[in-house]
GUFIBA-270067 format. One record per residue: residue number from 1; x, y, z of N, C-alpha, C in turn. Coordinates in nm, 2 decimals, padded with zeros to 4 digits. Example, Ala and Ser with C-alpha at 12.3 -4.5 7.8 and 13.67 -1.06 7.14 Angstrom:
BEGIN
   num     n.px     n.py     n.pz    ca.px    ca.py    ca.pz     c.px     c.py     c.pz
     1    01.32   -00.57    00.78    01.23   -00.45    00.78    01.32   -00.33    00.78
     2    01.28   -00.22    00.71    01.37   -00.11    00.71    01.29    00.00    00.79
end
This chain:
BEGIN
   num     n.px     n.py     n.pz    ca.px    ca.py    ca.pz     c.px     c.py     c.pz
     1    00.06   -00.13   -00.01    00.01   -00.01    00.03    00.09    00.13    00.02
     2    00.17    00.15    00.09    00.24    00.23    00.10    00.34    00.25   -00.02
     3    00.39    00.16   -00.06    00.48    00.16   -00.20    00.45    00.26   -00.27
     4    00.34    00.27   -00.32    00.33    00.41   -00.41    00.29    00.53   -00.38
     5    00.31    00.58   -00.23    00.33    00.71   -00.15    00.43    00.80   -00.14
     6    00.47    00.91   -00.16    00.56    00.96   -00.15    00.57    01.02   -00.02
     7    00.63    00.99    00.11    00.63    01.07    00.20    00.78    01.17    00.18
     8    00.71    01.27    00.21    00.78    01.38    00.19    00.85    01.46    00.27
     9    00.71    01.50    00.40    00.73    01.57    00.53    00.63    01.53    00.59
    10    00.69    01.48    00.73    00.55    01.46    00.87    00.60    01.48    00.92
    11    00.49    01.48    01.04    00.48    01.60    01.16    00.38    01.51    01.26
    12    00.44    01.47    01.44    00.29    01.45    01.44    00.28    01.57    01.53
    13    00.12    01.56    01.57    00.09    01.67    01.64    00.00    01.60    01.77
    14    00.04    01.63    01.87    00.00    01.63    02.02   -00.17    01.68    02.05
    15   -00.23    01.73    01.97   -00.33    01.76    02.03   -00.39    01.70    01.98
    16   -00.41    01.64    01.89   -00.47    01.47    01.82   -00.49    01.35    01.78
    17   -00.33    01.37    01.84   -00.28    01.25    01.85   -00.22    01.20    01.75
    18   -00.21    01.23    01.62   -00.23    01.16    01.47   -00.06    01.26    01.40
    19    00.02    01.15    01.29    00.09    01.19    01.23    00.03    01.23    01.08
    20    00.08    01.39    01.06    00.02    01.38    00.94    00.10    01.39    00.82
    21    00.09    01.35    00.71    00.21    01.35    00.62    00.20    01.40    00.49
    22    00.26    01.49    00.44    00.22    01.55    00.29    00.32    01.39    00.23
    23    00.21    01.36    00.16    00.26    01.25    00.07    00.25    01.32   -00.10
    24    00.24    01.42   -00.14    00.27    01.48   -00.31    00.21    01.66   -00.30
    25    00.13    01.68   -00.41    00.07    01.85   -00.44   -00.05    01.82   -00.39
    26   -00.09    01.90   -00.29   -00.24    01.83   -00.22   -00.28    01.76   -00.12
    27   -00.18    01.70   -00.11   -00.22    01.52   -00.07   -00.16    01.51    00.05
    28   -00.21    01.46    00.18   -00.18    01.47    00.32   -00.25    01.29    00.34
    29   -00.20    01.27    00.47   -00.25    01.09    00.51   -00.21    01.15    00.64
    30   -00.37    01.12    00.68   -00.35    01.15    00.84   -00.37    00.99    00.88
    31   -00.23    00.97    01.00   -00.24    00.85    01.10   -00.29    00.89    01.21
    32   -00.39    00.82    01.28   -00.46    00.82    01.43   -00.38    00.73    01.50
    33   -00.31    00.76    01.57   -00.16    00.70    01.65   -00.26    00.62    01.75
    34   -00.38    00.68    01.87   -00.45    00.60    01.93   -00.46    00.45    01.88
    35   -00.55    00.48    01.78   -00.55    00.37    01.66   -00.51    00.29    01.66
    36   -00.35    00.26    01.57   -00.28    00.20    01.54   -00.22    00.17    01.66
    37   -00.14    00.22    01.75   -00.11    00.19    01.90   -00.19    00.07    01.93
    38   -00.33    00.11    01.93   -00.43   -00.02    02.04   -00.40   -00.20    01.95
    39   -00.34   -00.18    01.82   -00.34   -00.35    01.81   -00.14   -00.37    01.82
    40   -00.13   -00.31    01.87   -00.02   -00.36    01.90   -00.02   -00.41    02.06
    41    00.07   -00.54    02.08    00.04   -00.65    02.16    00.13   -00.64    02.27
    42    00.17   -00.52    02.37    00.25   -00.52    02.46    00.28   -00.58    02.56
    43    00.46   -00.61    02.59    00.47   -00.71    02.70    00.48   -00.70    02.82
    44    00.51   -00.50    02.88    00.48   -00.45    02.95    00.42   -00.34    02.88
    45    00.27   -00.29    03.00    00.23   -00.20    02.93    00.29   -00.07    02.93
    46    00.42   -00.03    03.00    00.49    00.07    03.00    00.58    00.06    02.84
    47    00.57   -00.02    02.76    00.65    00.00    02.61    00.55    00.08    02.52
    48    00.42    00.12    02.58    00.34    00.24    02.47    00.41    00.32    02.48
    49    00.57    00.37    02.57    00.63    00.46    02.51    00.72    00.50    02.37
    50    00.79    00.33    02.36    00.84    00.34    02.25    00.75    00.40    02.10
    51    00.64    00.38    02.08    00.57    00.42    02.04    00.55    00.54    01.99
    52    00.54    00.62    02.10    00.49    00.80    02.13    00.68    00.85    02.11
    53    00.75    00.78    02.14    00.86    00.86    02.09    00.87    00.79    01.97
    54    00.88    00.69    01.91    00.88    00.69    01.72    00.78    00.83    01.70
    55    00.66    00.82    01.76    00.59    00.92    01.64    00.63    01.03    01.67
    56    00.68    01.14    01.80    00.77    01.22    01.85    00.88    01.31    01.70
    57    00.93    01.18    01.75    01.13    01.19    01.69    01.12    01.12    01.60
    58    01.01    01.04    01.52    01.05    01.00    01.38    00.86    00.98    01.27
    59    00.85    01.05    01.26    00.68    01.08    01.21    00.69    00.99    01.14
    60    00.79    01.01    00.96    00.76    00.94    00.90    00.79    00.78    00.88
    61    00.89    00.75    00.97    00.89    00.59    00.97    00.78    00.56    01.03
    62    00.72    00.63    01.15    00.61    00.60    01.22    00.47    00.56    01.15
    63    00.48    00.67    01.04    00.38    00.64    00.94    00.41    00.49    00.86
    64    00.55    00.48    00.78    00.57    00.38    00.69    00.54    00.28    00.76
    65    00.56    00.21    00.91    00.52    00.09    00.99    00.40    00.08    01.02
    66    00.34    00.18    01.05    00.14    00.23    01.05    00.12    00.14    00.93
    67    00.20    00.13    00.84    00.05    00.11    00.68    00.12    00.00    00.68
    68    00.25   -00.07    00.75    00.26   -00.21    00.68    00.22   -00.28    00.77
    69    00.17   -00.42    00.74    00.09   -00.53    00.81    00.30   -00.54    00.92
    70    00.18   -00.51    01.07    00.26   -00.61    01.17    00.41   -00.52    01.14
    71    00.41   -00.41    01.09    00.53   -00.25    01.16    00.55   -00.26    01.28
    72    00.40   -00.16    01.30    00.45   -00.16    01.46    00.43   -00.24    01.56
    73    00.44   -00.37    01.53    00.48   -00.46    01.61    00.57   -00.56    01.60
    74    00.65   -00.50    01.54    00.75   -00.55    01.52    00.86   -00.45    01.56
    75    00.85   -00.32    01.51    00.92   -00.25    01.58    00.91   -00.21    01.74
    76    00.82   -00.28    01.80    00.79   -00.29    01.97    00.90   -00.38    01.98
    77    00.83   -00.52    01.92    00.89   -00.67    01.95    01.05   -00.60    01.99
    78    01.14   -00.58    01.83    01.29   -00.49    01.82    01.30   -00.44    01.94
    79    01.25   -00.29    02.00    01.31   -00.24    02.06    01.31   -00.33    02.24
    80    01.20   -00.43    02.25    01.23   -00.51    02.36    01.35   -00.59    02.37
    81    01.38   -00.64    02.26    01.50   -00.70    02.25    01.65   -00.61    02.26
    82    01.65   -00.46    02.21    01.73   -00.44    02.20    01.74   -00.39    02.37
    83    01.65   -00.33    02.42    01.66   -00.31    02.59    01.65   -00.39    02.69
end
């Protein structure tokens, strides 16, 4: 799905808990973090911090992972292995 999107610019909006991505001329994509995060299974409920950090610090990566099947889950699982 996201292979056809051109991610030019992205930012996290804390007021709406969403990622707003410019995908081209006059085109944006809005990703609701609460909805995406709810599909992730956490070993420890505090692991949600990994996704909030990702959304705030790397919104384009968050968007790409959110659009990939199991992308956010794989990210959280990897962070648990690293930490």
